[in-house]
Backbone bond lengths (Angstrom), bond angles and torsions (degrees), N, CA, C in turn:
res aa  C-N    CA-C-N  psi(-1)  N-CA   C-N-CA  omega(-1)  CA-C   N-CA-C  phi
1 X - - - 1.469 - - 1.561 113.07 -
2 X 1.249 109.61 -40.97 1.529 118.28 -179.42 1.550 112.95 -57.20
3 X 1.298 113.06 -43.51 1.359 120.67 -175.26 1.648 109.96 -71.88
4 X 1.332 113.16 -36.61 1.411 120.78 177.45 1.566 110.47 -65.55
5 X 1.296 112.23 -43.36 1.527 114.10 176.67 1.497 117.44 -64.29
6 X 1.375 110.54 -38.64 1.506 119.25 167.12 1.434 118.26 -50.28
7 X 1.325 114.04 -55.45 1.446 122.68 177.40 1.560 112.61 -58.10
8 X 1.351 116.19 -43.22 1.399 119.33 -177.65 1.610 107.98 -66.56
9 X 1.323 112.11 -39.00 1.447 116.52 179.64 1.639 112.06 -62.92
10 X 1.280 109.37 -43.44 1.555 114.87 178.92 1.449 113.83 -62.58
11 X 1.474 113.78 -49.31 1.447 116.77 -177.78 1.503 113.68 -67.63
12 X 1.337 117.07 -41.24 1.511 122.98 -178.16 1.533 105.85 -65.02
13 X 1.311 116.59 -42.45 1.469 121.01 -175.78 1.570 111.09 -68.37
14 X 1.258 118.49 -38.33 1.414 121.19 175.13 1.542 115.15 -68.76
15 X 1.231 111.45 -51.66 1.520 118.97 173.43 1.491 113.70 -56.18
16 X 1.285 114.89 -46.24 1.478 124.55 176.64 1.534 114.39 -58.55
17 X 1.274 113.96 -50.52 1.434 116.34 171.42 1.517 121.62 -62.77
18 X 1.401 107.94 -36.11 1.556 110.26 176.26 1.509 109.67 -68.50
19 X 1.343 118.25 -39.85 1.518 118.83 -177.20 1.485 108.89 -69.91
20 X 1.297 124.39 -36.01 1.463 127.36 170.20 1.541 111.29 -55.47
21 X 1.246 115.17 -51.05 1.558 118.81 -172.76 1.554 105.97 -68.39
22 X 1.324 119.65 -42.80 1.467 120.10 -178.11 1.526 108.79 -67.31
23 X 1.358 121.39 -38.48 1.499 121.96 172.13 1.446 114.69 -64.83
24 X 1.269 119.62 -38.62 1.492 121.46 174.27 1.564 109.77 -64.55
25 X 1.269 118.33 -47.99 1.467 118.18 -176.91 1.456 108.56 -67.60
26 X 1.287 123.71 -41.10 1.450 121.76 179.22 1.573 107.69 -62.81
27 X 1.192 116.45 -46.30 1.534 117.11 179.01 1.542 114.34 -63.69
28 X 1.322 117.58 -36.53 1.481 122.51 174.10 1.501 107.41 -62.73
29 X 1.342 119.80 -37.13 1.454 121.55 -179.58 1.519 113.26 -75.88
30 X 1.298 116.72 -10.08 1.486 118.81 179.06 1.453 115.59 100.68
31 X 1.299 120.12 6.22 1.406 124.21 -174.02 1.547 109.18 -89.95
32 X 1.387 118.99 136.34 1.419 120.69 -179.92 1.583 109.38 -98.80
33 X 1.368 113.56 -19.83 1.501 119.97 -171.47 1.460 103.88 -133.89
34 X 1.423 115.07 146.42 1.461 121.55 163.50 1.418 105.05 -128.34
35 X 1.425 115.69 107.87 1.453 119.47 -171.04 1.488 111.77 69.99
36 X 1.288 116.47 -125.23 1.473 123.57 173.21 1.500 113.06 -99.56
37 X 1.288 118.75 2.24 1.499 122.32 176.91 1.430 113.04 -94.06
38 X 1.367 116.33 136.62 1.438 121.36 172.50 1.579 108.14 -77.45
39 X 1.289 122.77 136.86 1.378 125.94 178.97 1.484 113.63 -52.64
40 X 1.353 116.09 -36.69 1.464 118.76 -177.39 1.615 109.08 -67.79
41 X 1.237 110.52 -38.61 1.500 115.41 177.98 1.505 112.49 -64.19
42 X 1.329 116.81 -41.23 1.448 118.24 174.20 1.472 112.05 -65.94
43 X 1.180 125.35 -32.70 1.531 133.27 177.61 1.535 102.67 -61.65
44 X 1.339 118.10 -57.77 1.482 121.75 -175.55 1.660 107.19 -61.02
45 X 1.231 117.29 -44.54 1.455 113.87 174.21 1.524 118.48 -57.08
46 X 1.400 114.22 -35.07 1.413 118.08 173.39 1.468 118.41 -69.65
47 X 1.387 113.26 -33.60 1.378 122.27 173.92 1.524 113.20 -64.91
48 X 1.331 114.69 -46.39 1.457 126.45 175.37 1.518 108.93 -56.70
49 X 1.304 120.76 -50.16 1.443 118.97 -176.33 1.576 114.38 -69.62
50 X 1.360 111.81 -31.12 1.378 116.59 179.30 1.628 106.87 -70.14
51 X 1.267 120.09 -36.40 1.413 124.51 -179.43 1.590 106.55 -70.00
52 X 1.315 120.03 -37.74 1.435 124.12 -178.89 1.610 106.04 -65.59
53 X 1.385 113.41 -38.07 1.549 115.24 179.13 1.509 111.00 -65.05
54 X 1.309 116.28 -37.40 1.398 119.43 -178.09 1.516 112.30 -72.41
55 X 1.314 118.52 -35.90 1.419 119.75 179.37 1.638 109.90 -69.92
56 X 1.290 110.87 -37.64 1.447 116.98 -179.12 1.582 109.67 -62.17
57 X 1.443 118.22 -44.21 1.377 124.07 176.90 1.489 109.99 -60.93
58 X 1.386 117.87 -38.52 1.461 119.79 -177.24 1.573 107.22 -66.37
59 X 1.224 112.15 -43.02 1.594 116.43 176.06 1.420 113.49 -53.65
60 X 1.437 117.83 -42.16 1.379 123.73 -179.19 1.599 110.99 -63.50
61 X 1.295 109.47 -47.77 1.519 116.65 179.61 1.542 112.14 -62.50
62 X 1.383 114.58 -37.47 1.476 116.79 177.21 1.488 112.48 -65.72
63 X 1.319 116.72 -38.54 1.447 122.13 -178.92 1.576 113.48 -68.04
64 X 1.328 112.46 -32.40 1.426 116.68 -179.70 1.534 112.34 -78.03
65 X 1.218 119.27 -25.42 1.508 126.31 177.79 1.521 108.30 -72.53
66 X 1.296 118.58 -28.43 1.511 120.31 -173.77 1.562 108.40 -72.67
67 X 1.317 115.89 -32.59 1.542 117.20 -175.67 1.399 114.77 -72.65
């Protein structure tokens, strides 16, 4: 379970950070849409994935301290 949470955290963190950077760059360039996605929605998805990564890491740390 610990390994699964670590991989979820790593993948969600990477994808979330990438989505946030892409949304920021698109918005800085003056674009409101990327394909059929609004840039604000992409930013929210990136923030949500980053939050998921942080919570997964917290769960791993909490599991390690129990042992």
